[in-house]
C-alpha positions as CSV (number, residue, x, y, z in Angstrom):
1,M,90.8,21.1,59.9
2,L,90.3,18.1,57.5
3,E,86.6,17.7,58.4
4,H,85.9,21.0,56.6
5,I,87.6,20.0,53.3
6,D,85.1,19.6,50.5
7,L,86.0,16.1,49.0
8,T,83.4,16.4,46.3
9,R,85.5,18.9,44.2
10,T,85.8,17.7,40.6
11,V,86.8,19.2,37.2
12,A,85.2,18.5,33.9
13,R,87.4,16.4,31.6
14,K,87.1,19.0,28.7
15,K,88.4,21.7,31.1
16,Y,91.2,19.5,32.4
17,D,92.3,18.5,28.9
18,K,92.5,22.2,27.9
19,Q,94.2,23.6,31.0
20,L,96.8,20.9,31.7
21,P,99.0,21.5,28.7
22,E,99.0,25.2,29.4
23,L,100.0,24.6,33.0
24,Q,102.7,22.2,32.0
25,D,104.2,24.8,29.6
26,R,104.1,27.5,32.3
27,L,105.8,25.2,34.8
28,H,108.5,24.4,32.3
29,L,109.2,28.0,31.7
30,L,109.3,28.8,35.4
31,Q,111.6,25.8,36.0
32,R,114.1,27.4,33.5
33,A,113.7,30.8,35.2
34,C,114.4,29.3,38.6
35,H,117.4,27.4,37.2
36,D,118.9,30.7,35.8
37,A,118.2,32.4,39.2
38,R,119.8,29.5,41.1
39,L,116.6,29.1,43.1
40,S,115.9,25.5,44.2
41,T,112.4,24.1,44.5
42,V,111.5,21.3,47.0
43,I,108.0,19.9,46.5
44,V,106.8,17.6,49.2
45,F,103.9,15.1,48.7
46,E,102.2,13.6,51.7
47,G,98.8,12.0,51.8
48,W,96.7,8.9,52.4
49,D,97.6,5.6,50.7
50,T,95.8,5.5,47.3
51,A,95.2,9.2,47.4
52,G,97.0,9.6,44.1
53,K,100.4,11.0,45.1
54,G,102.3,8.8,42.6
55,T,100.1,9.8,39.6
56,A,100.2,13.5,40.5
57,I,104.0,13.4,40.8
58,R,104.4,11.6,37.5
59,K,102.1,14.2,35.8
60,L,104.0,17.1,37.4
61,G,107.3,15.8,36.2
62,E,106.2,14.7,32.8
63,R,107.4,17.8,30.8
64,L,110.0,19.2,33.2
65,E,113.7,19.4,32.1
66,P,115.0,16.1,33.5
67,R,118.5,17.4,34.0
68,A,117.2,19.9,36.6
69,A,114.5,17.8,38.3
70,E,114.5,14.7,40.3
71,I,111.8,12.5,41.9
72,V,112.8,11.2,45.4
73,A,110.9,8.2,46.7
74,T,111.5,8.2,50.5
75,R,111.7,4.9,52.4
76,E,112.3,4.0,56.0
77,A,115.7,4.8,57.3
78,R,118.3,2.1,56.6
79,T,120.8,0.6,59.1
80,R,123.5,3.2,58.6
81,E,121.0,6.0,58.4
82,K,119.7,5.1,61.8
83,Q,123.1,5.8,63.4
84,L,123.0,9.4,62.2
85,P,120.8,12.4,63.2
86,W,117.4,11.6,61.8
87,L,117.2,14.5,59.4
88,G,120.7,13.9,58.1
89,R,119.7,11.7,55.2
90,F,117.2,14.3,54.0
91,W,119.9,17.0,53.8
92,A,121.7,14.6,51.4
93,M,118.6,14.4,49.2
94,L,118.2,18.1,48.6
95,P,118.7,19.4,45.0
96,E,121.6,21.6,44.1
97,Y,120.9,25.3,43.5
98,G,118.7,25.9,40.6
99,S,117.2,22.4,40.5
100,M,114.0,20.8,41.7
101,A,113.3,17.8,43.9
102,I,109.9,16.2,44.2
103,F,109.5,14.1,47.3
104,D,107.1,11.1,47.3
105,R,106.8,11.1,51.0
106,S,109.4,12.9,53.1
107,W,110.8,13.7,56.5
108,Y,107.1,13.8,57.7
109,G,107.2,10.1,58.0
110,R,108.7,10.7,61.5
111,V,105.5,12.2,62.7
112,L,103.1,10.0,60.8
113,G,104.1,6.3,60.0
114,D,106.9,6.2,62.5
115,R,104.7,7.6,65.2
116,I,101.7,5.3,64.5
117,E,103.7,2.2,63.9
118,G,105.7,2.8,67.2
119,R,109.1,3.1,65.5
120,V,109.8,6.2,67.6
121,V,108.7,7.1,71.1
122,E,106.5,10.1,71.9
123,G,109.3,12.4,72.9
124,Q,111.0,11.8,69.5
125,W,107.9,12.5,67.3
126,R,107.0,15.6,69.4
127,Q,110.6,16.9,69.0
128,A,110.4,16.2,65.3
129,W,107.8,19.0,64.8
130,H,110.4,21.5,66.0
131,D,113.2,19.8,64.1
132,I,111.2,20.0,60.9
133,A,110.3,23.6,61.3
134,S,113.9,24.5,61.8
135,F,115.0,22.4,58.9
136,E,112.5,24.0,56.5
137,R,113.3,27.5,57.8
138,A,117.0,27.0,57.2
139,L,116.2,26.0,53.6
140,A,113.8,28.9,53.0
141,E,116.5,31.4,54.3
142,D,118.9,30.0,51.8
143,R,117.9,29.5,48.1
144,Y,115.1,27.0,48.5
145,L,111.4,27.3,47.9
146,I,109.3,24.7,49.8
147,V,105.9,23.6,48.5
148,K,104.0,21.0,50.6
149,F,100.9,19.1,49.7
150,F,98.7,16.8,51.7
151,L,96.3,14.7,49.5
152,H,93.1,14.0,51.4
153,I,90.5,11.3,50.8
154,S,87.8,9.9,53.1
155,R,88.1,6.5,54.8
156,E,85.3,5.2,52.5
157,E,87.0,6.3,49.4
158,Q,90.3,4.7,50.5
159,A,88.5,1.4,51.1
160,R,86.9,1.6,47.6
161,R,90.2,2.2,45.9
162,L,91.9,-0.6,47.7
163,Q,89.1,-3.0,46.7
164,M,89.3,-1.8,43.1
165,L,93.0,-2.5,43.0
166,E,92.6,-5.9,44.5
167,A,89.9,-6.7,41.9
168,D,92.3,-5.9,39.0
169,P,94.7,-8.7,38.3
170,A,97.2,-6.3,36.8
171,A,97.1,-4.1,39.9
172,A,96.4,-6.4,42.8
173,W,100.1,-6.7,43.6
174,Q,100.1,-3.1,44.7
175,V,97.9,-3.9,47.7
176,E,99.7,-5.4,50.7
177,P,98.5,-6.4,54.2
178,A,100.1,-3.2,55.5
179,D,97.8,-1.1,53.3
180,W,94.7,-2.6,55.0
181,R,96.3,-2.3,58.4
182,R,96.9,1.4,57.9
183,H,93.3,1.7,56.6
184,E,92.1,0.2,59.9
185,Q,94.2,2.8,61.7
186,Y,92.6,5.7,59.7
187,D,91.3,7.5,62.8
188,Q,94.8,7.2,64.5
189,Y,96.4,8.6,61.4
190,L,93.8,11.3,61.2
191,V,94.8,12.6,64.7
192,A,98.5,12.5,63.7
193,I,97.9,14.3,60.4
194,E,95.9,17.1,62.0
195,E,98.6,17.7,64.6
196,M,101.3,17.6,61.9
197,L,99.5,20.2,59.8
198,H,99.0,22.4,62.8
199,Q,102.5,22.1,64.2
200,T,104.4,22.5,60.9
201,E,102.3,25.2,59.2
202,T,104.7,28.1,58.8
203,E,104.8,31.2,56.6
204,W,108.0,29.9,54.9
205,A,106.6,26.4,54.3
206,P,102.8,26.4,54.3
207,W,100.7,23.3,53.6
208,T,98.2,23.0,50.7
209,I,95.5,20.4,51.5
210,V,94.3,18.9,48.2
211,E,90.8,17.5,47.8
212,A,91.9,14.2,46.2
213,T,88.7,12.3,45.3
214,D,88.9,13.4,41.7
215,R,92.4,12.8,40.3
216,N,92.1,15.4,37.5
217,W,91.2,18.0,40.1
218,V,94.3,17.0,42.1
219,R,96.6,17.5,39.1
220,L,95.3,21.0,38.2
221,R,95.4,22.1,41.9
222,V,99.0,20.9,42.2
223,F,100.1,22.6,39.1
224,R,98.4,25.9,39.9
225,T,99.9,25.9,43.4
226,V,103.4,25.2,42.3
227,I,103.3,27.8,39.6
228,E,101.9,30.4,41.9
229,R,104.5,29.8,44.6
230,M,107.4,29.8,42.1
231,E,106.2,33.1,40.5
232,R,105.8,34.7,44.0
233,E,109.2,33.5,45.1
234,L,110.9,34.8,42.0
235,L,109.3,38.2,42.6
236,R,110.2,38.2,46.3
237,R,113.8,37.6,45.5
238,G,113.9,40.4,42.9
239,E,114.1,38.0,39.9
240,A,112.2,38.3,36.6
241,V,109.1,36.3,36.1
242,P,109.0,35.0,32.5
243,E,106.1,35.9,30.2
244,M,104.3,33.2,28.3
245,S,104.9,33.3,24.5
246,G,102.5,32.2,21.9
247,K,104.3,28.8,21.4
248,S,105.6,26.2,23.7
249,N,109.1,26.5,25.2
250,R,109.5,22.8,25.7
251,G,112.6,21.2,24.3
252,E,114.7,24.4,24.2
253,S,117.9,24.4,26.1
């Protein structure tokens, strides 16, 4: 699947600068419409280290209403969380009806990092595919829209970005030995990612693979996808889809 992705996709800066504010305004309007309809949005970001998840998430949330949107940075399960069913902690992270949660990594760590690093045995990560599908279906059958992104870059591009970060005194701290170790495991992760995408692709929670070599392309692709999915979900549930006015709606309550 991933070998067919065109990683040369780019967007001209002038086009990006023109379209981004329009997309931000549209997303803000849809956020308000979903809030009024008590429709929750769960946006999941997965992808390679240095693929640009953090910058895409920050740009996505930049002009959202902060009282109805939250960025959730997912880490490894802590001691108490390990004593509970593995998906339990993610139920607790879900947004309330009408709100939005943007996950910087998510429950997919079970079938990626946990699998490759040996934190779970094969039977556990294989079962997790089915657990995840059931979890996401339960959300979709309630009042949740699930939008999932995987940001894809080549092994060579990842190495280039790690080297650039290390060469920058202000950014070198971001690169740890574990980042290079995962880079050396690129092919192992590639197998796990391909299986994850295949096993957890569903009509209620489809994946969007984003060509992530050009960061401006990533941002526009993410915005357009979220907007399209929110509009479609509002229509599917019989809710009104707001029209864009001639002026920005930002800052209104």
